[in-house]
N, C-alpha and C positions, 0 to 999 in steps of 0.2 A: 607877361609873357605866359600864355598856356601852351601847354605840349599834349598833343594826342596819342594814345597808345593804342595800336590795332590789336585787338584781342583775338582776332583771327590769323593772327601770324603762324606761318606752318610750324614753327619751333614750338609754340604752346601746344598745339595740336601732337606733335609727335612725343612731347615730354608726357603729356596725359596718356597717350597710349601706352608709353612704357611703363608709367608706373600701376597702370591697371592689369598688364602683363605680369609685373613684379608681384603684385598683390595676389593675384589669380595662382601663381606659382607657389607663393608663402601657403595661401589657404590649401592648395593641393598637398604641401608637405606636411601642413598639421594633421590634415585628415589622413595621410599616410602614418604618421608617427603615432595617431590615435589608434588607428587599426592594429598597429602592429603591437602597442601598448595592449590591445584587449585580447590578441592573440596571444602573447606573452603571458598575461593573467591567466586565461584559461589553461594554457599549457602548464602553469605553476602550480594551477588547482589541480590539474590530472596528476603531476608529479606527486604533490602533497598526498593525494588519495592512495598512489600505488605506495608511497613510503607509509602511509599509516596501514595499509593491508599487509606489507611485509613485515612491519613491527608487531602486529596483533598475530601475524602468523608465527613470528618467532616465539612469542610469549604462550601461544597456544602448544607448540613442541615443547616448551620449558615445563609447562603446566602436565602435559602429557607424561612427561618423564618422571616429574613427581607422583603422579599416579600409579606409575608403574613400580616406583620404588615402593611406595606404601603398600601395594599390593603383595609384593614380595616379601616385604618384612611381616606381613600380616597372616601369609600363609602357613598352614600347619600349626597356627597358634590359635589360643581361645580368643573367640572375638573380644575386641577391646570397644566398648561402646563410643569411648571417646574418638578413637582410630577411625571408627565406621563413621562418625559423624564428620569427621575431617574429609574423609574420603568422598562422603556425598556431597560436600561443600565444594571440594574441588571438581568433581565431575560437572556440577552444576556450572561451575566456572568456565570449564571446557566447552560446555553448550553455549553458553552466552557468547563466548569469545569466537567459536565455530560460526554463529550467526553474524556476528559483527564481520568477521573475515569475509563471508559469502557476499555480505552486502558491497563491502568495498570493493572487492574484486569483480563482482558481475556488476555493480552499480544498479542493483535492481530496487530504485527507491519507490516502486509502486507505480501507478497508473497516474502518469503525469496529465493524462487529458481529464482527469476527473471523472465523476459518476454519471455524467450526462447520457452517453451511449448505453451504459447498463440499464439505467434508470429508464431510458426510452424502451430497450427490449424486453424490460421485468413488464412494463405497463401495457405494452402492445399485446402481448401474447398472453394475457389473463383470463381465462375463461370465466362464464358467467356462474356466480355462487362461489366464487373464489376470491380472497382479496390480502394483499400483503400488510403487513404490521411492522417489518423491519427488514434491512439487509445489512449485509456485511462484507465487503470486498479488501482482500489483502493480497501483497505480492502482486501488484498489478494484474490480478484476477486470477492467480494460481490458487487461490482459496476464496470460495463464494459460499456465502449462508443467507438462506431466506427465511424469513419467518412470517406466518399468516394464518389465516382462518378459512375453513372451507365447509360448506354444506354437506358434501359428500366426500369421501375418501378418495374415490377414483378420479376427483378431479386434480389431484395433485399430480397423478400420473400423466393425465392430459397436458398440465400446465408443463411438466419438464419436456414432455414429446414436442410440444409447441415451440419453447425457447429454443432447441436445436435447430430451428430455421433461422435464427439471428446469427448475423455474421460475427457480432462480438461475442458469442458463445461457442464458436467452432473451436473445436479442441479441448471444451471443458465440459465436465460432466457432474455428476452427484452420485454419491456412494453410500450416505448415511441419510434416514430419514427418522423421526420422531413424531408421532402423533398422539394427541391426548385430548382429554377434555380441559378445559380453562383452568388453570391452578387456582385462581382466587375464587371460583365459583364450584369446585370439586364437590361432589356429593360426599358428605361424611358417612361414616360406616352407617351411623344411626338413620341418616337419610335413605340409604340404601335398602335399610330392613323395613322401612316405611314406605309402601306402595303408595301411600296418599301423597308423598311429596315428590313422586317420580316426575311427575308433570313438570316440575320446576328445573329439570336438568336443559341445560342449554342445546340450540337446535344445530350447533356447528361444533368443529373439533378444531383445536390448535396445531400446527404444524411447524416442523424446523427441519428445513431441507439444507442438507450441507455437503460440500466436497469430501469432507471427512469430520470426524468427532475427535479428532486429537486435540484440539483445544477446548476448554471448558467455555460456555457462552458468557461466563464474566470476564474472560480474557481477550475477548474479542471486541474491537473497538469498530462498531458501524453506525448505520442511521437509522433510527427508529420513524417510523410514520405513525401519526395520529390520527 
């Protein structure tokens, strides 16, 4: 005896719809839980950052107190080289901790968009007779340094003027400029005294244009162009 089963029975259809709705509800729940998990993680990360900033601030206050005590102990007395060295070291620690605190509290981790907008601006405004050999960008653009070469000194001023047209350079400026002959081929004292060798001097000048010269070139991490 054979038996036929009607696969199109409404009971089966209703069951299928119920299961689909349940699966959809479960998926939605998982997505919601995942989103909440991500939000919680981000919140915890922010809390950790704030706690780190508070910890560093407390350490900074303790170090500053230590410096004040040392200064009082050393006042009116003959300078002690060991104590002076300890003071210098402590003050350096204060400066380093202050920088860490500033970063944690303001979350200024630099320019998260990269160098592209700056590179475009630098390249677009270069006048004929001037070219860049390197640049440095720190603190999200708060510190900018440009190194390059120019056939005429006045081209550097023209370049700075043209950079002001770029939106990425709005609110930024340069306050320090060094210009000199290329270091590797500077004329020696003997060459300068020998007129016959004057013709070998380069036809260009090297320049170093910066927001400030507070930091030495070796301390700045930037990009060198070949």
